[in-house]
N, C-alpha and C positions, 0 to 999 in steps of 0.2 A: 504494500500500500504506500502511496506517495506521502511525503511529509505534509502536514506536521504530525502524522501518526497519532491522531486523536481517537484512539480506540474507545468506543463507548462502554465496553464491558471488560471482560477478562483480558489479560495480556501476559505474555512471557517475554522477558528480555534476557539475553545470554551473551557471554563473551569469554574468550580465553584471555587471561590476565596474568602478567608477570611484572610485579612492582620492582623498580630499580632500587628503591629504598622504602622503608615504612615511615620515614620522617616526612610526612605529608600533611598538608592542611587538613583540618578536621572536616570530613565530608567530601574529600577529594573524589571527583566523579570518574567512574569508568564509562558509564553511559547515563545520560540524564535528559529529561525534558522539563524545562522550567527552572527558575532561579530559586534561591533559598526561601523557604516558606511557602512556595507556590509550585512545588514539583508535581507534575502528573505522575512521574516515577523517577527513581534514581537508583542505579547500581553503583555503590560507592564504598569508600573505606572510612571508617570512623573508629574512635577509641571506645573500648569497652573492656572492663576488667584489666586496665592498665596496658592493653595492647591494641594495635590496629587490627580491625576485623572487617571482613566483607559484610556489607549490609544491603538490604533491599528495602527501599522506601517507596510507598505509594500513597497518594492522597485520595482519601475516600470520604464522602460526606463532608463534614465540617472539620475533620481531623486527619491525622497521618498515621498509617500503620508502618511499623519498622521491625523487620525481621533481621536479627543479628547472628551471623554465622560463627561457628566454632569448628576448627581451631583458628588461631590467629594467622593473619597473612604473613608470609615469609618472603623477604627480598630475594629476587632471583629465581623464584619458583613459579612455574606455570600452573594455573588452576583454571578449570572451567567453572565459572560462576554463573548461576542461573537464578533469576528472580521470577516468581510467578504470582500474579494476582488472580485468585479464583473467586469470581463474583458470586457464583452459586454456593460455594462453601464459606463465603464471607471470611476469606483467609488470604494472608500474604505469606509466601514461602520462599526460603533461600536455600539453594543446593550448592554443594561444593563437590566437584568431580562426580556429578550424577547422583550424589547421596543427599537426602534431605537433612539439612543442618539445623534449621530453626523455623518457627511459624509465629505469626502474630495475627490477632483478630483484625479483620478489615471489613467493617460493616458500613454500608451506604453506597451511593453511586460513585463511580470513578470520576474524579475531577478532570476536566479537560482544560487545555490552555492553548494559545496560539504560538507558543515558544517552539523554536527549532530543537531537534534532537542534537545533542552535543556528545562528542566522544573525547575522553581524557581531560575535560575541563567543564566547569559550569560556574554560574554566578552565585555568590552568597546573597546578593541583593539585586537591584535593578541595573547596576552599572558594570563594573569591571568583572572580567572572568578571572576570579582569584582562588578558585578551588581546583587547581590543576593536579593531574595525576602524572607521576614520573615513572616511566617504564614502557612496557609493550602491551598492546591490546590487539587481538586478532579475532576474526570471524564473529563480528557483532551481528546478532539476530534479534529482530523484533517481530513478534507474532501476536495476532489479535485473537488469541485463545489461551486457555490455561492448560499447559501440559501437566499430566499427572506424574506420580512418582516413577512408574514404569517407563513412561515416554522420556522423561529426563534422563533416566539411567541408560536407556537405549541410545539416546542422543550422544551421551558421553562415550559409550562403547563404540559408536560408529566412527569416532575420531581416533580410535586406537589402532596402531599397526597390527597386522596379522602375520604370524610366523608360518612359513611353509618349508617343510623338509621333503624334497622329492624322494620317491622310492628309489632304493639302490638298484644297481651300483652307480652312485653319482657323487663319489668323493666327499661325502659328508657335507654337502651343500646346505646352507641355511639362508633362506630369503626372508626378510622382514619387509612387508609391503604396506604402504599407507592405504587408507580406505579409498582414496580417490585415484589409485594408481592407473586404472583403465577406464573408469567411468561406467563400467558394466561388468558383468560376470566374465571371467577369463579362464581359459585352460592354459596351464603352463607346462611346457615340455622342456626337459633338461637332458643333455647328453654330456656325460663325463668323458667321452671319447669322440670329439667331433671329427677327428681325422678318420677313425674307423667307422663311426656311426654319425654322419652329419645330419643335421636337421634342415637348415635353410642355406647356410653358406657352403659352397661346394668344396670338396676335398682339394681340388686344384687351386682354388682361390686361397684357401687357408695355407697350403704349402707355400704358395707364392708370398703370402704375408709373413710367414715364419722365416722365410729367407731374408726378410728385411726387418729383423728384430730391432727394437729400440737401441740406439747407440749406447754401447757400454753396458748393456744389460744381458743377463744370462737367463734363459727360460728355465723355470723350475719344473723338473720332470713331474708328469701327472697332473699339472695344474690347468691344462686347457679345459675349457668349459663352454658349452653353448646353451643359451637360454632363449627359448622362443615362445612367446605367448600367442594365443589365438583368442580373438574376441568375435563372437558371432560367426565362428567357423572360418574366419580369415586371419592371416598373419597380422600381428600388430607390431609395426616397426616405428611407431611414433614415440614421442617423449612421454614419460609417465606424468600423471597429474601432480605428484610430488615425488621427491627422490626416495628410492628404496635402499635397503642395506643388504649387501651380499657378503657372506662369510664362508670361508672354506678352511679346512685344516692344512697344515704343512707337516712334513716329517722331520722330527728331531728326536729320534729314539733315545739317544744318550744324554739329551738335555744340555749339550755343549754350546748351544746358541748358534750352531751351524745347521743349514738345511741339508738333510741327508740326500745324497744322490746328485747334488749340484756340482758340476765340473765346468770351470774352476769353482772352488768353495765360495759359498754365499752366506753371509751372516743373516740370521732371521730379521735383525733390525733393518736390513736393507731391502726387505721385500716390498714390492709395490704392485698393485693391480693395474693392468692395462686392458683396454677394450679395443676391439678391432673396428675400424671404420670400413665397412664392406664396399664402399664406393671407391675409395682411393687405396684400399688394402694397406692402410697405415695404422699405427697403434697410438692410442691416446691414453695418457696417464690419468689415473683416478685418485682422489683423496683416499688414503689408505692408513689404517691403524693395525698394529701387530700386537697381539696378546701372547706374550711369550709363555705365560703360565698355562694358558689353555692351548697353546700352539695352533693359533688360528690367525688368519689375516682377514680383515674386513674392509669393504670399500663402499662408498656412497655412489649409487648409480642412478642415472636419469633416463636410461633406456636399456633394452636388452639386446644382446648380440653375442659375439664370442668374447670370452674373458680369459686372462692368463695371468699368472704370477711371474714376474721377472725380478731379478735382484742384481744390483751393481756388484761386480767382483772387485772388492777392495782389499782382499786378503792375498798376500804375496805367495808365490809358489817357490821362491828361492830367496835366501837372505841377501843375495847380491843386489836386489832391488830395494832394500830397506834404505830409507832416507830419514834424516833429522832436519827439522826446520823450525824457525829461521836460524841460519848460521851466518855470522855469529848472532847469538841471542842477546838483544839489547832491551830488556824490559824497562818500560817507562820512558823510552827515548822518543816516542811519537813518530818514529821513522819507519822505513820499510822492514826493519829487523825487530820492530817492537811486536810483542804478542804476550798475552797473559800467561801462556804456557809454552813449553818446548814440546813439539810433536814428533813422534816416530811413526812413519807411514810405511805402507806396503809390508807390514809384518805378516808372518805366517799365522796359522790358525791358533796356535798356543805356544807359549814360551815365557822367557823372562828377560829383563833388561837390568844389568848391574852397572851402576855408574861409579867410577873411581877417580880419585885425584891423580895427578901426574906421578906422585910417589907411590901409588898403588893402594891407597887407603879407600875402602868402600864407603861411598857416600849414601847411596840409596839403592833399593831393589824394587823393581816393578814387575808384576806378573801380568800377562795379557792372555786373553782367550777369545772364544768365538764372539761373545757379546761386544767386544771392543772393535769388531769389524775391521781389523787390520791397522788400527791407529791407536796408539797409546800416548797419553799426554802426561808430562811431568811439570809440576808446579815450581820446581827449583828449590825444593826443601829436602833436607836429609831425612834419614829414617827416624830421627828424634823430633822432626817437625820444624827444625830451624832453617832459615834461608841459607843457602850456600853462598860463599864469597865469589867475587869475580875471579876468573881464571880459566885455565884449560883443563878439560876433563875427558875421560874416555868412557864410552858406553859399550859394554860387552853384551851382545844380543845372542841369545841361545834359542833354537827351535826345539820344541818338545817332540816334533814329528820325526826328525832324523838325527837329533843331537848336534847338528852343525852350529857353528858360532861365527860371529862377525864382530869386528871392532870398528866403532866410529869415533872420530875426534870431535869434541864439542868445545866451543868458546862462549863464555858468559861474561858480559860486561854490564855492570850496574851503575 
């Protein structure tokens, strides 16, 4: 219904709300119609019991009904806040995340006014807008009817993402889909072996794309995956209504932080999801997170196609490639040799670094392993935690893989 939303009877007002802070003006509006003392309705925050709480205010007859929610509002936390005026039940209700939180008697005709509906601000009187809300508000809805408890609960559930685990064998794939992913019912097909069992992208096209892997990246064995949705019996190749989350496991049986089977070695911390652009047969990187405890990688995806895990090979195969930088190390100099730490790069998968003075006195010992992803940093302190002096030092690097060693000369000037 067009503004001014002068609903003559029952109404429902709902919004997703995330306050940036709870230090807000008393009665700060999320959604309101009318100024202070003359509100047709207001979904707001006000103080009760010493804390800011969501409230639903509605003017009926000659007075105001006010339903105050519990628990208190929390800064940085999203909540679905719903206010309902049920004229037949003579009741105002406020719900938090689909659950009834409070009621208030609301007897009499719903007051109307010509004021515009405002979001994130309202007037305490007839002049300035001084009851502002600080934070985020999304998906505001105004309905000229009173939703009941079950309808409000279902409305909240309709906003929750759904998890989908395709039947095996599909490499432990987990999809978390937003409610508006397709806009209609969809069938989702998954192939954990798109080379041997392609769904939509041809074997020849995929082989061509794999021959042009992202620069500096190593394909993780067994990570190729094809996901194809169908809506109304037809392939759906468009963007999702909202981004989905894709999660797959990776192999690290011994928990050393390295992905099993990757050659050259790849640290789990370097894993990244890529998706295939079937038009140009190129790979696009996706925002990726790695859960080393669960040994899973997850990505945010906006459409479905071919996916794969790649990882940068930052782990050295031989000690001859190990380097230390910057050299000389001039901490605090503000020049090209300034750095907060001295870095050892292209290290093997596991080993140790011992740092000595020119006279052979051991200064510090550093161990490195898979999670270090081929780079270990030294803060310039000895094993007792004290800063070392300016001078020349030696670093003896030993690989745990074959017992080989290498000596590097270091210069530090402070």
